[in-house]
N, C-alpha and C positions, 0 to 999 in steps of 0.2 A: 697802202700796200694791200693788194687783193689776193685771196687764196684760191687756188685752182683745184677743183674736185676732179680726180681721175677715176674712171670706171675700171674695175679689175674683173675681167671676164672669166678667169680660171677658178674663182672661189666656189661657184655652184657645182661644177663637176667634182671638185675635191670633197665637198660635203656629201654628195651622193655616194662617192666611192667609199668614204669612211663608213657610211650607214650600211652599205652592202657587206663590207668586210665584217662589221660587228654582227649583222644578221647571220652571215655564214658561220661565224664562230659559235654563236649560240645554237644554231641548228646542229652543228657538229657535236657540241657537248650533249645536247638532248638525245640525238640518235645514238651517240656512242654509249651513253648510260643505258638506254633502252635495250640496245643490242646485247650488252653484257648481262642484263637482268633476266633475259629469256633463258629457261632451262634447256639443257641439251636434249635434242630429240633422241628417243629410244626406239629401238627396232624390236618388235615382238614376233616370234616365229612359232607357229602351231604345228605339231607333228601328228600326222594321221596314220593309223595302221592301214586303213582302207579308205577309199573315196566315199564321201557321204552321198546318200541318195539325193537325187534331184527333187527339190520340193515342188509340189504341184502349184499351179497358178493360184494367185490370191483369190480369185473369184470362186474357184472350186472349193478351196478350204473354207471360205466364208459360208458356202452353201452346206458343207458337211457340218460345220460347227453349229449353225443356226438350226434349232429344232423346228419341226413342223408345228404350226399353230394348233393347239388343242382347243376343243370346244369348251367354252366356259359354261360349266354347269351352274345351274341356279342353286344358290345356297338357300336351303329351307331352314328357316329359323324355327326352333321348337317353341311351342306355345308355353309361356310361363304362367302357371296358375298361382295367383297370389292368394294366400289364405285370407279368409274373410275376417277372422278374429284371432287374437292371441290365445294359445292354449290356457285353459283354466288350471290353476294350481289349487288342489284340494287342501284345505287346512286340516291337519291332524290334531286331535286333542293332546295336550301335554300331560303325560302321566306324572302324577305327584308321587314322591317316595313315600313308602309307608311310614306312618308316624310311629315313633318309638314309645313304647309304654313306659311309664315311670317305674324305676326299679323300687322294689319294696325294701325298706330299711332292714338290715340284718339285726336280728334280736340276739344279743349275747346272753348265754345262760347265766343265771344268777348263781353266784358262788357264796355258799353259806360260810359262816365263820368256822364251822367244824371242818369242812372240806379244805379251806385255806390253811388251817393249822396242820392238817395231815400232810398237805403238800410241802409245807415249809420245813417241818421237823422230820428228819429221817427216823427210820424204825430203830429202836434201841435193841442191841443184841442181848441175848439172854446170858445168864451167869455161866451156863455150860459152854456156850460158844466163846465167852471170854476166857475161860479156863483152858480150852483147847488151843486158842490163839496164843496164850501166854506160854504154854508148854512147847508149842512149835517154835516160838521165838527163842526160848531157852536152849532147845536142842540145836537150832541153827547157830546160836552164839557159841555153844560148846564145840560144835564141829569146826567152826572157824578158828577157835582158840587151839584146838587139837592140831589142825592143819598147820597153823603157825608154829606150834611147838615142834612138830615133826620136821618142818623145814629147817628150824634152827638146829635141831639135833642132827639132821643130815649134814648140815654145813660143818658142825663140829667133828662128826665122824670122818667126813672126807678130809678135813684138815689134818687130823691125827694119823689117818692112814697114809697120807702123803708124807708126814714126818717120819713114820716108821719105814716106809719104802726108801726114803732118801738116806736114812741112817744106814740101812743095810747096803744100799748101793755104794756108799762111800767105803765100806769095808770089804768089797769084792776085790780080790786080787785077780786081775784079768790075765788068763793064760794066752799064749800065742795061738795064731791060726784059728780064731773063732769067727764064724760067719756073722755078718752084721744082723741078719734076720733070725738068729738063734734065740729061742725063748724058753726059759725054764720056769715052770709053775710049781709052787709049794703050798701045802696046807699047814699053816703054823698055828699051834695051840699055845695060848698064852695064859699064864696064871696071874692073879692079882698082884700088882706091883710091877708087872712088865717082864716077869721071868718067862723064858721059852721052855715049855714042857716037851714039845716035839716039833720037828720040821720034816714033813713027809713029802717026797717028790710025787707030784701028780702028773706032770708032763715033762718029758726030757727034751732038752734042746737039741739032741743029736750029738752032743759033745760031752762025754762023761766028765772030762776035766773041768769044763765050765759049770756043770751041774754041781760038782763037789765044791767048787769055789764059792758058789752061791750059798750052799748049805753052811759052809764054814762062816760066811759073812753073817748069816742069820743068827747063829749061835754067839758070834762075837759081839753082836749089836745089843744084847740084853744087858740091862733091862730096857725094854722097848718103851718109848714115850706114850703115856696114856693120859686121858683127860682126868681132871681132878674130881669130876662128878662120878661117884661110884655107881650110880644108876645106869650109866652108859657102858659099864664094863661088859655086859652081855653082848654088845655090838663088837667087841674085840676079843671075845673068847676064842673064836676060830677065824683066822684071816686067810683069804685066798690071795696070794701075792705072786706076780709074774715079773721076771727080770729079763732084759735084753742088753747086749753089749752096747748098743747105741740107742738112746732114748731121747 
């Protein structure tokens, strides 16, 4: 049995057609993308207030810009004179500092034993000077003792005068309508033992009733309190006492 080979004349045109279709498809893709990638054209407009002047031809402007050739002057180079030798440096002698003379040793004065003894031992005061210094010390000691005694006596006197005034003030029968700043002063004479010898009005309070009430209180308060030391009685012989309604 034999096989028969048939020739198909339509296969070649079909292949060319397919190749052209593919080529057209690739060309369409390429030009389509290139057309989309181009930027849009812009239109620029210039506004002029007046028409610009017409520029001269290019040849005329070139002639105006190009300068006329100037004559090249010869450059004269100055002659440079080279020094023959380097300047000489004169050497100056170095001055030496003056030499210091050796200091002479200080000679201490000799101190004799007699001079040393006088410098150590102070001068002894004489007997008259010692007596004067002793008497001055005694006087100073006596003055201090007297001042201390007077201070103690003053404290005792002030204490008993306060006691006397307080006793009299407790015995005052206060009358009505007496000013608070009224003050009656009396000079009271006292006998040993505290007895009142006399009560004399020195300054009135301006209220006779109040003055009489104070006088009666002084007489009623005897015997007045006095210190036990009889030597202090002279301080209480005469007493200047003042009284006010409010103290």
